[in-house]
C-alpha positions in Angstrom: -18.6 18.7 6.0 -20.9 15.9 6.2 -20.6 12.9 8.6 -18.8 10.7 5.7 -16.3 13.9 5.1 -15.7 14.3 9.0 -15.0 10.4 9.2 -13.1 10.1 5.6 -10.6 12.9 7.5 -10.2 11.4 10.7 -9.1 8.1 9.0 -7.0 10.0 6.8 -5.2 11.6 9.7 -4.5 8.2 11.7 -3.7 6.9 8.7 -0.6 10.2 7.8 0.4 9.0 11.3 1.0 5.1 10.6 2.1 5.6 7.2 4.9 7.4 8.7 5.6 5.1 11.7 5.4 2.0 8.9 8.1 3.7 6.7 10.3 4.8 9.5 10.4 0.7 10.6 10.5 -0.4 6.8 12.5 2.3 5.1 13.5 -0.5 2.2 11.5 -1.2 -0.8 9.8 -4.7 -0.2 9.7 -5.5 -4.0 13.0 -5.0 -5.4 12.2 -5.1 -9.3 15.4 -5.7 -11.2 16.2 -2.5 -13.5 13.4 -0.3 -11.6 13.7 -0.5 -7.8 15.6 2.6 -6.3 15.8 0.4 -3.2 14.1 3.5 -0.7 10.6 3.0 0.1 8.6 5.8 -0.1 5.1 4.7 -0.9 2.6 2.2 0.8 1.5 -0.6 -1.7 -1.9 -1.6 -0.2 -2.1 -5.2 -1.2 -5.8 -5.8 -0.5 -6.8 -1.8 -1.6 -7.5 0.8 0.1 -11.2 0.3 1.7 -12.7 -0.2 4.7 -10.8 -1.9 7.3 -7.6 -2.4 4.8 -6.8 1.5 4.6 -5.3 1.1 8.4 -4.7 -2.4 8.3 -0.7 -2.2 8.4 -0.9 -6.3 7.8 -1.8 -5.6 4.3 0.6 -2.8 3.4 4.0 -3.2 1.9 6.5 -0.5 1.4 7.8 0.1 -1.9 9.6 2.8 -4.1 7.4 4.7 -6.3 9.2 2.9 -9.6 8.0 -0.2 -7.8 4.8 1.1 -6.9 3.6 1.9 -10.1 5.1 -1.2 -11.9 2.9 -3.1 -9.5 -0.3 -1.2 -10.0 0.1 -1.4 -13.9 1.0 -5.1 -13.9 -2.0 -6.9 -11.6 -1.6 -10.6 -12.4 2.0 -10.9 -11.6 1.1 -8.8 -8.5 -0.8 -11.3 -7.2 1.6 -14.1 -8.6 4.4 -12.2 -6.3 2.3 -11.5 -3.1 2.4 -8.0 -4.0 -1.2 -7.9 -4.4 -3.9 -9.9 -2.4 -7.4 -10.9 -3.2 -10.0 -8.5 -1.7 -12.6 -11.0 -0.2 -11.3 -14.0 -2.1 -11.6 -11.9 -5.4 -9.2 -10.3 -7.4 -9.5 -6.6 -8.3 
């Protein structure tokens, strides 16, 4: 295993713990998109992506049901407008 793979594995272990804790503390879907939302947050919407420090930064996370999460990912402009996504380094991805 390369040093990068070891680092990523360590980050993934930390993420798994933080993700579980976050969803326990935030069980409701934060997006609540009408006619889609199931109400139960089962996924993490990484508002600024999963790159670098944002991967473990819970201040850039949002709990979402799978249906809302998929909608957010498919509708980027609306996601920025609604605050479901944030620019990375001032640039919309």
